[in-house]
N, C-alpha and C positions, 0 to 999 in steps of 0.2 A: 552523614551521619546529623540528625537532628535534635538537639536535646529537646526533653518534656517541656522545661521551661520555657523555653525559647519558643516552643509550639502554641504553648498557651497562651504567651504573652499576641503572639500573632491573632489567634483566634477571638483574642480578650474571653475567653471560656476559662474556670478553673480545670487543673487535671484532678480527676479523682480517681482515688487510690494511688497517688502516686508514687512511683518506685525509679529513683532517680538515678537506680545502680545499671540501667540502659538509658539508650537513646533509639530514635528512629532511623532505622538503617534505609528503607524507601516505603512506598505505599504496596497495599494490595488490597484488590476487591475479588480477589478468586482464592480461598483456600485451596483449591486441589495445586496451585502452584507457589503459594505464599512459600517466604523463606524466612528463616528464624531471625527476628529481632524486626521486623518489618508492621508497620502500623496497617491494622484491617480494618478499612471503610464498609463499612456496613451499608450497602447500599438496598433501599426497601423497593420492590419489585412486587406485581403480581405473580409473577411466573417462577421467580428465583427472588429470594428476600434474604439480603446479607445477614439482618437480626438474627435466623435462623443457623446461621454457621459459625457464631463469635465463639461458642464453645470448640469448634474442630480447630479454628483461627489459634486459639490460645495453646490447645492441643501441638499444633504444628511448630509453635514457637512464636508467634506474635508479642513482640514488646509492650502492646497497647491494641486499643478500638477505639475508630470512631463511630458513635452512634447518633440517631435519632432522641430526641430528651424524652418523647413519649414512650418512647422502648426503653428506656435505662435500666428503670426499676425489672423489668420482665429480664435485661440482660443479664443483670449480675445476681440475681436470683437464680436464673437457670445455672449459671457457672457455678453458684457455691452448691447449688443441689449434685453436682456432678464432682464434687471436689476440689474444684479448681479456685486459684484466688486470683480475685478482681484486681486489675492493674491498670495504670495508665488510660484512662477511660475518659474520652472527650464526649459530652452530650450538646447537641448542637441542631438548629432546628432540620438544616440542610448537608447531609453527608457530604453530598458532592459538589456542593461551593466552597463547604469548608477544604475539603482537598486540595479546588482549586487554589482558593487563597491561601493554603499552608505552602504550594507549589510556588507562587508568587514570591511570597516571603522565603524560601529556601533559593529559589533562581539570583534574589537581590544580592542574596549573600556569596554569590559565588563569580570567579572573574572569567570564566569559561566564554569561549567564543560561541555562542550557537547559528544555526543555519538553517533555516527553513528550506522545506521541498514541499511546492505544491504544485497543483495543475490538474488538467483532466484525466491523462494516462499517464502510464511512465514511472509515477512517483516514489514506488516501492524498490523497481530496477536500478532508478537514478541515485537512491539512496545508498542502494547496497556501493554501486561503484562509486561513490565521491567516497564512502566511508573506508573502502577498502584502498583507496589512493590516498586519505589522508592519514589512515593509522600505520602508513609505511614511514613516517615519519614523527606522526607526535599521537599520545596517548587519548583515543577519539570513541567516544559512544555514538551509537545509532538505535533509533527505534527497531525496537524489536515487536515483529509479527505485526499484528493490525494493529497497535496502538497509537492509532494518530488522530482519534476523536478528542473530545470534551473529558471523557474519561481516562483513557490513553497517554495524551501529552501529561497529563499531572503526572502519574505514575512515572513516565521518564524522567520529567525533569526528577522526579527524588531517585532517582537512579546516577543521578551525575556527580560524580566525586570530585573531591578540590584537585587532584591532579591530571582530570581531563584538558587537554587542550581547546578541544572542539566537541560540540555535541552536533550531531545533524539528525534532525527532530522531522518529520514527517506530519504534515497537516491535511487533514481530507474535511470535506464539507459538502452536504447534500441542500442548505439552507443561507442565504443574505445574512452575514453576521458572523457565522461560525469561526472562517479564518482570522477576523478580529480578534475574537475571543480570544483563539488559541496562540495567537499571535503578542496578543498583549501577555501573557503568561511566558512563553518564548525568550521574547525581546532577541528578536533576531540581530545579526550584526552582518549579516549575507543571507542571498536568495538564491535557488533555482526555482523558475516555472517553466514546468514541463509541458507540451503541448495542450494548449484549449481546445475544448470541443463540446458537442450538444452530450452532459450526462447529469444525470440527476434533475432533469427537466421537471420531475414533477414537485421537487423542492425549491428549483431554482425557477420555475416559468418560460425564462426565455435566453438563448445562449447569450443576449448583450448582459443580460443580469449574472451569467455565468461569469463573464470575463469580469465584472465589478468585483464580485465575491473572491474571485482570485486573486486580484490586486489590492484587495483587502490589507494586505501585507505591508504595502508600501508606505504607509504611514509611522510604520515602526523601523525602517530603515533610515539611514542618513543620507543626504546628498551624494555621499563618495562611497559609500557601500558597494560591495561589488553586488550586481545581481546577474544572474547567467539566465537568458532567456533563445527559445529556436528562433532563426534566423529568418525564418519565412513567414511570420505572423504581423505581417503590418498593421493589424487591430491592434495587437499587443503593443507593436514598438509606438504608435501613437499614443494611448494610454500612457505609456511610460514617457514621454517626450515632455506629453502634458502636464506630468508631475515633477518634473525635473530632476529627476532620478537617475541616475548612472547605470547605463544597462550594457551587456557583454552578449554577442550575437554568436550563439555555436549552431554549426548547419552545413548542408553540403553548397552551398552558395558561393557565391564571386565575394558578395557582401560581409559573409561572415568573418568574425575577427579570430573564433576559432573553427577552421573547413576540415570536415572530415571528407576522405575519396578515398576510391579506389577498394569498397568495400568487397570481400570475398569471403564465403564459408568453404572450410575446406580440411577434411579429417576431422569434424566436432568442434571444430573455433571459426569464430568470426573474427577477420582479419582484417584492418583498416589503418589509413594514415591520418595524421594530423596535422594539418599547413604543409602538406605534400614532403616533410621531411622526417617524423617520427613514426614508428609504425609500430602498433597497440593489437593485442588479440585477447578473445575472451571467450569461454567455453561457450558452447548451444551450435543453432540453425538459426537464430533470429537476426538476420540481419539488418532488421530494422531496430534494432538496438543500438547500434551506432550514433545514433542521435544522441540517445542518453549517457551513453559512454562519454563524448567527446563534452554534454553539459557538466559531467563532472570534472573531466580532465580542463575543462577550463577554469572552473571555480578552484578546484585544486591547487592550478596554477597562481591564482591570485593569490590566494591563502597562504603560499608559502612552500608548496612540494612545486617544485618546478617541472616541467616537462621531461627534462634530462633526467630528473631522480626520478622519476616514476618505472616501473618495470615495464617494460615491451611486453611478457607473456603473464597475465593472469590466470594461470591456470588453478590456482588456489582459490579463485575467487568461487563462493557457493551462493548460486541465484535463486531465489525464491521459487518454492515447488508452484505451480497453477501457471507460470508464466514462461508459454511455451517452451516447456522441457521437454526434452527427447526421449525416449525409454525405449529399448527394444524387449518386447516381451519373453516369459520362457517359450509361447506357442509359434516364436517368430514374425509377429506383429510390430511393426514400429506406432507409435504411439509419440502425437505432440501434444503436449496437457499447458493448453492457455486457457482455461477454464477458471481461473480465479474471478475472474470479471469479464464483463464485456461493455462496450459501447460503441457508438457506430465508427468512430477515429479508430479507436484498437480493433475492430473487428476488420476493418479495412485493410490494416495494416499487415493484421495476420494472414488475411487471405493472400495478400500482394507475395509474402514473405514465403507462404507454403506454396503458392503456385511456381516459385522459383527453385524447390527443393525437388532433386529429381527421386525416385523409387523403383525398386525392381518390380512391383506388382502393380495395385490399384490406388489410386490415392482418393481419399475419402474423407470429406467434411460432415462431421456429427456436431451438431447446433442445438442452441436452445434459445429462449426470449432475451430479448436485452430489457432490462426492467429499470424503470424513473424516468423512463422519456415523456410522459405526459402526454398532449394533445396530438402531438406528431408522432406517438408511437408508432403506427402503421406506416407513414411517410418512411420513417428511417428504415424499418424492417423491409420494406419495398425496395430502396435505394440498397440494402446489402442483397438482397436476391438479383438484383441489378451486376452488382458484381460478383459473386457467384456465378453467374450464368457466364460470363465473358473470362473465369479463371481456368477452364480447360480441365477444370479435375475430372474423375471416375461419375461419383456418385456424393450427393448429398441426402443426409438423414437429417432429420429434425423432429423435436418434441416440445410443446408449450402452444397456448393459442395464438400467440403475436407472431410465434417464427412460419405460421401457417401463410400469412401473407410473403414469405420469404419465398417459398416452397412453390407458393402460387404465379410468383413472376419469373422463378427458374423454369418452369415447366413452360409458361410462354416465349420464353425469350431464346432458351438453350437446346439444340441440337445435338450438342455435342455431351451432355451430361448423359450419362447411359440411364441411371435411375435417380431421381429426385421424388423423394417421398417424405410425407408428415405423418407422425405418430401422435396418438392421444397418451402415451407415457412412456420414461424411459424405459421401461421394463420391456416393452412391445418391442422398442428401437432394438435394444439389444437381441431380442430374439431374433429379428430380423437380419443384424449384424452377424448371426451366428451363420447365417446360409450365406452370407456375402463373401465374408473375410478369407483371405488366405496366408500363410507366412508370408513376407515380406510385401504384404499392403502398409500402407501410410496412412493412419487416420490422424487427423486435426481435431481436437476437441474445444468448442470455445463456446462460453454462454456467460449470463449474469449467474452471479455468485449464487442468488439464491434460487435460482433453477437446478442447483449440486449435479452440474452435468459431471461430477467426479466417479456417479453411480454407473455412467456408461462404461469407464474404465474400470472400475472392478468386474462390470461384468464381460467386458472383452477378455482380461484377465481369464476368464476361467473357461473361455471359449479354446476347446480340443479339437486337434486332429487327429 
């Protein structure tokens, strides 16, 4: 809770229509999810303007609103016309920047230990693993949904309570400087860097720039802050050595400080060992997530939850949908939904895991474009085609202009795949699947979020036999 007079001093802006009987519970930019007592941040926009939703925010119980100066009079007038009493209104030039300033101010008054999770792939799953482990012993907050950018991070900071011991905050970026900006608000005392690879190259330009951006977090860590990284990335290790920062390696190699081994998938659970002695398991088929789990185990152990204190069975862990989650549909078709996002590294990892899973029927990959790969997008799609051609699956169906390059390579290279086809739309692809699929078949869905591959899942659900 942040008192309005305190927020006023932080913003150097007066509170219009003050009502000191309430305080700021947290921030909200969406009236559909706004909770009573939250400060509504009215973000301007072309398609949706927050100022048009201030009335709805107050009706849902907002304790105040942060608006643009030039829109203040209109907002106040609209509230009165609807019979609502304006209260606790801040008028600023830039609502998003003011929200970030309030988040920094609020964070400065907290004793919570904050942890940054960043990298190219696996951030959300690693965050969920670490949250699960820390909350076994300590009150812990973790990023909700996709609140990992310049708008989401301030919102998550505002939700930290004084009794939270830890806050596990995910930081995403598509341009240089974004991690630095987010870390300046979070002020982390430790971090996990998940695997780094070609992603958002449209914004970063080169893989080297991706490394520079993801390591922007280093300037906010002390020399003895625990930072856990994958054991296989020598390029990253050299950057860390040059920075003088302490880092801990997790992975499957002999040089890992926390080494996972014996990864097996049985009865819907992924089982693995850490440092040869401790066995853990989590729900799902994604054997490659043993790395993410070990990254989380390593940092949790460093932060006070010893390996001996960690539960061996993580059956009550709920992983986020769209991240290699398997469902058996009522029509008997098995679907692994990995459609939340895609990059070359994540796609290759998913193909390898899919290859190892057995099915009673056909194994079919349905995929769409990998977006934001810049000038090398054709090359990356052709490389994925090479991996698919060697995977031993039965069919590969795709839609999207860029994915055509992958299908072309599959046709050139593989005689094992029975059917490799490209479609002009997701609807056309679903129509073809209706003729191909039978109960017992296993389908993997993969593609960038912007391609909305989940539309194919909805289509598969409608297939009847």
